[in-house]
C-alpha positions in Angstrom: 31.7 -18.5 11.2 31.1 -17.8 14.9 28.5 -20.0 16.6 25.1 -18.4 17.0 23.9 -17.8 20.5 20.5 -16.5 19.6 18.8 -15.6 16.3 15.6 -13.7 15.5 14.5 -14.4 12.0 11.9 -12.3 10.2 10.1 -11.2 13.4 6.7 -9.6 12.9 4.9 -7.8 15.7 1.9 -5.5 15.5 -0.2 -3.5 18.0 -3.8 -2.6 17.1 -2.9 -2.9 13.4 0.2 -0.8 13.6 3.4 -2.6 12.7 6.1 -2.4 15.4 8.5 -4.9 14.0 8.4 -5.5 10.2 10.1 -8.9 9.7 13.2 -7.9 11.8 16.2 -10.3 11.8 19.1 -10.2 14.2 21.9 -12.7 14.8 23.8 -12.7 18.1 27.0 -14.7 18.0 28.6 -16.4 21.0 31.1 -14.2 22.8 29.8 -11.1 21.0 28.7 -7.7 22.2 26.0 -6.6 19.7 24.6 -3.1 19.7 20.9 -2.4 19.0 20.3 1.2 18.1 17.6 3.5 16.7 15.6 6.5 17.4 12.5 6.7 19.6 9.8 4.4 18.1 12.2 2.4 16.0 11.2 -0.9 17.6 14.1 -1.5 20.0 12.0 -2.1 23.1 9.5 -4.3 21.2 12.3 -6.5 19.9 13.9 -6.8 23.4 10.5 -7.9 24.8 10.1 -10.5 22.0 13.6 -11.9 22.8 12.8 -11.8 26.5 9.5 -13.7 26.2 7.2 -10.8 27.1 5.6 -10.6 23.6 5.1 -13.6 21.3 6.0 -12.9 17.6 3.1 -13.0 15.2 5.4 -14.4 12.5 9.1 -15.4 12.3 11.2 -17.5 14.6 13.5 -17.3 17.6 16.1 -20.0 17.4 19.6 -21.2 18.3 21.7 -24.0 16.9 19.6 -27.2 16.7 16.6 -25.6 18.5 13.6 -23.4 17.8 12.6 -21.3 20.8 9.1 -20.6 21.9 8.4 -18.7 25.1 5.1 -18.6 26.9 6.5 -15.8 29.1 9.7 -14.3 30.6 10.4 -17.3 32.8 10.7 -19.5 29.8 13.3 -17.1 28.3 15.2 -17.1 31.6 15.2 -21.0 31.7 16.6 -20.8 28.1 19.5 -18.7 29.4 18.3 -15.3 28.4 18.3 -12.6 31.0 17.2 -9.0 30.4 18.2 -5.9 32.4 15.4 -3.4 31.7 15.6 0.4 32.3 13.4 -0.3 35.3 14.9 -3.4 36.9 12.7 -6.1 38.2 14.1 -5.8 41.7 12.5 -5.6 45.1 13.6 -2.5 47.0 12.4 -3.6 50.4 14.2 -6.9 50.2 17.8 -7.4 51.2 20.6 -6.9 48.6 21.5 -10.6 49.0 18.0 -11.9 48.5 17.6 -9.8 45.4 20.8 -11.3 44.0 19.7 -14.9 44.6 16.0 -14.5 44.3 14.5 -17.9 43.6 18.0 -19.6 43.8 19.0 -19.0 47.4 21.6 -21.4 49.0 19.7 -24.0 51.1 20.5 -26.1 54.1 19.9 -29.8 54.2 16.4 -29.2 55.6 15.6 -26.9 52.6 15.8 -23.7 54.6 17.6 -20.6 53.3 21.2 -20.7 54.4 21.5 -17.1 55.4 25.1 -17.1 56.4 26.3 -18.8 53.1 24.0 -16.5 51.1 25.4 -13.4 52.7 29.1 -14.5 52.3 28.6 -15.5 48.7 26.6 -12.3 47.8 29.3 -10.1 49.3 32.0 -11.9 47.3 30.0 -11.7 44.0 29.0 -8.1 44.4 32.6 -7.0 45.2 33.6 -8.3 41.8 30.8 -6.2 40.4 31.9 -3.0 42.1 29.3 -3.0 44.9 30.7 -2.8 48.4 27.8 -2.7 50.8 26.3 -4.7 53.7 24.3 -7.2 51.7 21.9 -7.6 54.6 20.6 -4.1 54.1 17.5 -3.4 51.9 18.3 -2.9 48.2 16.8 0.6 48.4 19.8 1.7 50.4 21.9 1.5 47.2 21.9 4.2 44.6 20.3 3.5 41.2 23.6 2.8 39.5 24.6 0.3 42.1 21.2 -1.4 41.9 21.8 -1.8 38.1 25.0 -3.6 38.9 23.2 -5.9 41.3 20.8 -6.8 38.5 23.7 -7.5 36.2 25.4 -9.7 38.9 22.1 -11.6 39.3 22.0 -12.3 35.6 25.6 -13.5 35.6 25.1 -15.6 38.7 22.1 -17.3 37.2 24.3 -18.5 34.4 22.8 -16.5 31.6 24.3 -17.2 28.2 22.6 -14.2 26.6 22.3 -10.9 28.5 20.2 -8.1 27.1 20.9 -4.7 28.5 18.4 -1.9 27.9 20.0 1.6 28.5 22.0 0.3 31.5 24.2 3.4 32.0 21.3 5.9 32.1 21.5 6.2 35.9 25.2 5.3 36.4 28.1 7.4 37.6 31.4 7.1 35.7 33.0 4.6 38.1 29.9 2.4 37.8 30.1 2.6 34.0 33.7 1.4 34.1 32.7 -1.5 36.2 29.8 -2.4 33.9 32.1 -2.3 30.9 34.7 -4.5 32.7 32.1 -7.1 33.5 30.8 -7.0 29.9 34.3 -7.7 28.7 34.7 -10.6 31.1 31.4 -12.1 29.8 32.6 -11.8 26.3 35.8 -13.7 27.2 33.7 -16.5 28.8 31.8 -16.9 25.5 28.6 -15.2 26.7 26.7 -12.8 24.5 25.4 -9.3 25.2 22.8 -7.4 23.3 23.5 -3.8 24.3 20.7 -1.2 23.8 21.8 2.5 24.2 21.3 5.9 22.8 24.8 6.8 23.8 26.6 6.1 20.6 30.1 6.6 22.0 29.5 3.7 24.4 28.6 1.5 21.4 32.0 2.2 19.8 33.7 1.5 23.1 32.3 -2.0 23.9 30.4 -3.4 20.9 31.6 -5.6 18.0 28.5 -5.5 15.8 25.5 -3.2 15.4 22.0 -3.5 14.2 20.1 -0.3 13.4 16.3 -0.1 13.4 14.2 2.6 11.9 10.4 2.5 11.9 10.3 -1.2 12.8 12.7 -2.3 10.1 16.4 -3.2 10.0 18.3 -0.5 8.0 21.8 -1.7 8.7 23.6 -4.6 10.4 27.3 -5.3 10.5 30.6 -4.6 12.3 31.1 -1.3 14.0 34.7 -1.2 12.9 34.7 0.9 9.8 31.3 2.5 10.3 31.9 6.1 11.0 29.8 8.0 13.6 28.4 10.4 11.0 27.4 7.4 8.8 25.8 5.7 11.8 23.7 8.8 12.7 22.7 9.3 9.1 21.5 5.7 8.8 19.5 6.1 12.0 17.8 9.2 10.7 17.3 7.9 7.1 19.6 10.3 5.5 22.5 9.8 3.0 25.8 10.1 4.8 27.5 13.4 3.8 30.8 14.5 5.1 30.4 18.1 6.4 33.1 20.4 7.4 33.0 21.3 11.1 34.4 24.7 10.5 32.3 27.6 11.6 30.2 29.4 8.9 32.3 32.2 7.5 29.5 34.7 7.3 28.0 36.7 10.1 24.8 35.2 11.4 21.9 37.6 11.5 21.2 38.6 15.1 17.7 39.9 15.8 17.7 43.3 17.3 15.1 42.5 20.0 16.6 41.2 23.3 15.8 37.6 24.2 12.3 37.2 25.7 13.3 33.9 27.4 16.7 33.0 28.6 17.6 29.6 30.1 21.1 29.7 31.5 23.2 26.8 32.9 20.4 24.2 33.1 22.0 21.3 34.9 20.5 18.0 36.2 22.5 14.9 36.9 22.4 12.3 34.2 20.2 14.6 32.0 21.4 18.1 31.4 24.9 19.6 31.5 25.0 23.4 31.5 22.4 24.0 28.8 21.8 27.6 27.8 19.4 28.9 25.1 17.7 32.2 24.2 14.4 32.7 22.6 13.0 35.9 21.1 9.4 37.0 20.5 8.2 36.1 17.0 11.0 33.5 16.6 10.7 29.7 16.1 13.8 28.1 17.7 14.4 24.5 16.8 15.8 22.0 19.3 17.4 19.0 17.7 19.3 15.9 18.8 19.1 12.2 19.0 17.0 10.2 21.5 18.4 10.9 25.0 20.2 14.1 24.0 18.2 16.1 26.6 15.6 17.9 24.4 12.5 16.9 26.4 14.4 17.5 29.7 15.3 21.1 28.5 11.7 21.9 27.7 10.5 20.5 31.0 13.1 22.4 32.9 12.0 25.7 31.3 8.4 24.8 32.0 9.0 24.1 35.7 8.2 20.4 35.3 11.8 19.1 36.0 13.8 19.8 39.1 17.2 21.2 38.4 20.5 21.0 40.3 21.5 24.4 38.9 20.4 26.9 36.3 18.0 29.8 35.9 15.2 30.7 33.6 14.3 34.4 32.9 11.1 35.5 31.2 10.8 39.1 30.0 13.8 40.0 32.1 12.4 38.6 35.3 13.8 35.4 36.9 11.4 32.5 37.5 11.7 32.2 41.2 8.7 29.9 41.6 10.3 26.9 39.9 7.0 25.0 39.1 4.6 24.4 36.3 2.2 27.0 37.9 5.0 29.6 38.2 5.9 29.1 34.5 2.3 29.3 33.3 1.8 32.6 35.3 4.9 33.9 33.6 3.4 33.1 30.2 5.3 29.8 29.4 3.3 26.8 28.3 4.5 23.3 27.4 2.8 20.9 24.9 4.3 17.5 26.0 5.7 14.8 23.8 3.4 12.1 25.1 -0.1 13.6 24.6 -1.8 10.4 25.7 -0.2 10.2 29.2 0.8 13.8 29.8 -1.7 15.8 27.8 -5.3 14.9 26.9 -7.7 13.5 29.4 -9.4 10.8 27.3 -12.6 10.6 29.4 -13.4 14.3 29.0 -15.0 16.2 26.1 -13.1 18.4 23.7 -14.7 21.4 25.5 -13.4 20.3 28.9 -9.9 19.5 27.6 -9.5 22.9 25.9 -10.7 24.9 28.9 -9.1 22.8 31.7 -6.1 25.1 32.3 -7.9 28.4 31.5 -10.8 28.0 33.9 -9.5 30.7 36.3 -9.3 33.1 33.4 -12.8 32.3 32.3 -14.6 32.8 35.6 -15.8 35.8 37.6 -15.2 35.9 41.3 -14.9 32.1 41.3 -18.1 31.6 39.2 -17.5 29.9 35.8 -19.0 31.6 32.8 -20.4 28.9 30.5 -21.1 31.4 27.8 -17.5 32.6 27.9 -16.2 29.0 27.8 -18.4 28.2 24.8 -17.1 31.3 22.9 -13.4 30.3 23.6 -14.0 26.7 22.6 -15.8 27.7 19.4 -13.1 30.2 18.5 -10.2 27.7 18.9 -12.1 24.8 17.2 -12.7 27.0 14.2 -9.2 28.6 14.2 -7.4 25.3 14.5 -9.9 23.5 12.3 -10.6 20.7 14.8 -12.7 18.1 13.1 -15.4 16.8 15.5 -19.1 16.3 15.7 -19.4 18.8 18.5 -17.5 20.3 21.4 -19.1 17.7 23.7 -17.5 14.8 21.8 -14.9 12.8 23.8 -11.4 13.7 22.9 -10.4 10.1 22.8 -12.6 9.6 19.8 -10.6 12.1 17.7 -7.8 11.3 15.3 -4.2 11.9 16.6 -3.9 15.1 14.7 -7.1 16.5 16.1 -6.1 15.5 19.6 -2.9 17.4 19.1 -4.9 20.4 18.0 -7.0 20.2 21.2 -3.9 20.2 23.3 -2.6 23.2 21.4 -5.9 25.0 21.8 -5.7 24.4 25.6 -2.5 26.3 25.9 -3.3 29.0 23.4 -6.4 29.7 25.5 -3.9 30.6 28.3 -2.6 33.4 26.0 1.1 32.4 26.5 4.1 34.5 25.4 6.3 31.4 25.1 5.1 28.1 23.7 7.3 24.9 24.1 6.3 22.2 21.6 7.7 18.7 22.1 7.3 16.6 18.9 4.0 18.3 18.0 3.7 16.6 14.6 4.7 13.1 15.6 2.2 10.4 14.7 -0.2 12.7 12.8 -1.0 12.5 9.1 0.5 14.7 6.4 -2.5 17.0 6.1 -2.7 17.7 9.9 1.0 18.2 10.0 0.9 20.9 7.3 -2.0 22.6 9.1 0.0 22.7 12.4 3.1 24.0 10.7 1.1 26.8 9.0 -0.5 27.6 12.4 2.9 27.9 14.1 4.1 30.3 11.4 1.0 32.4 12.0 1.6 32.4 15.8 5.2 33.4 15.4 4.3 36.3 13.1 1.9 37.5 15.8 4.7 37.7 18.3 4.6 34.3 20.0 8.0 32.9 20.9 8.1 29.2 20.0 10.6 26.4 20.9 10.1 23.5 18.6 11.5 20.1 19.4 11.4 17.7 16.5 13.1 14.5 15.3 12.1 15.5 11.7 15.1 17.2 10.2 13.1 18.6 7.3 10.7 20.2 9.9 13.6 21.8 11.7 15.2 23.2 8.6 12.0 24.5 6.9 10.2 25.7 10.0 12.8 27.3 12.3 14.8 30.5 12.4 17.6 29.0 14.4 18.4 25.4 15.5 20.2 24.4 18.7 21.5 20.8 18.6 21.9 18.9 21.9 24.2 15.9 22.4 24.4 13.9 25.6 22.7 16.6 27.6 24.8 19.5 26.4 24.7 22.1 23.6 26.7 20.7 20.7 25.9 23.5 18.2 23.8 26.5 17.4 23.0 26.9 13.7 21.8 30.1 12.1 21.0 31.3 8.6 22.8 29.2 5.9 24.1 26.8 8.5 20.6 25.5 9.2 20.8 22.4 6.9 20.1 18.7 7.5 23.8 17.9 6.9 25.0 20.3 9.6 22.4 19.1 12.1 23.5 15.5 11.6 27.1 16.4 11.9 26.4 18.1 15.2 24.4 15.1 16.5 27.4 12.7 15.9 29.4 11.9 19.1 32.7 13.5 19.9 35.8 12.1 18.2 36.5 11.6 14.6 33.4 11.3 12.4 35.1 9.2 9.8 35.8 5.5 9.7 38.1 3.8 12.2 36.8 5.2 15.5 38.6 3.4 18.3 37.4 2.3 21.7 40.1 4.4 23.3 38.7 7.5 21.5 35.2 6.7 22.6 36.3 6.2 26.2 38.3 9.5 26.2 35.2 11.4 24.8 33.0 10.0 27.5 35.6 10.9 30.2 35.8 14.5 28.9 32.0 14.8 28.8 31.5 13.6 32.4 31.1 16.6 34.9 32.7 14.5 37.6 
């Protein structure tokens, strides 16, 4: 049996009574690259922070052979040989590249001063081995985000880390930088160091990882070798569905095509590292589902349509007219409204009342010659509170005091008060109870019947199947499939989510690498 480098045993972590990690166990062997995967909210980031000393576990143990580990903070974890590369690296942009590499461990002269010459020479040598060729005396911000990630990796390796945790390291990297990253990871494996690799890009897991642990809703649902675990099976386990082999052949029937022309057309939406030539159409009275795993580009597509994401290329047309003012304001004026995924940070304003949250965006419509009509506001608020059945003591109650489901209804009321023609909903039922979820789904059906065009982003496969006329599935920022009629099934959605390559057992690293190369636009 391989020697253990780090073990998490029955880790429990809660936040305000909600269980984030439910007795999670993970064993990382020496010289192993271990994948940690799961959908949004599965508990990956929380587990990484427990292993890194950011969060103390409430129950369970961290240990390695002959030693139980207890961290008072991240510095303790670093002293124990555990280094973490977060999505937002803990680097100092204004400081030189060399200082960032050696921060806290700079070469010193006999007098205890920093030996700048030796530091610069050594930094240049180390970073060349990590694919970074730059003047190490320049500020770190002079490098691109991918190169900065490689500097963070070089810092972890230089510090002698025996366990390196990488959280979505390739999110901002170009293909050559990814190749360098994978080469360095392979070198660390050969030297007996261990890597815990967190990524939503499943083909990368097959290329570089030996083992995988899958989390869902704070629990371990699978752990074991990646060899022999097919991609379709992996995706099914992540989503909590029974793996079913599905033919990839096109449906033999002729999908029903609505006679009305598309009301909204998004064509060739492209943004580096996020979207690759995404095109979708949406008709009035239609609910179009947008599916895909975490990182597939669902939220980015909705934000691009709503003018909240800058694009490198692409066009959005509403009612036959191109959106030339590529901004949130321009989209709203064209009748496009977005209900964001994170209602706490991007939606509600907690300190304001229900009344103010509902009418915030519609104030110009509810005023005469710049004068706000309180009577008109009250009528609108009363109408939507009754129509959406918002449970509150009064319109003056603070929105922060409402349940999650009622907060979501308040946000929906805000955008419906704008009388939109197109409504983009990003995970509208996430985190709300069953009753509120059913009410929202009934409301969406009613709105569609009345002619509203709805784009519904959801991680809930049952919601996509039961609530949508068509489903577009994204994978790695591109359209993987469009399902219509009899093809709108959970099995076909899962099959479309699985990465390119064979979906059966025995996927090889070469196949994963080829798939990634074909997907890259560069």
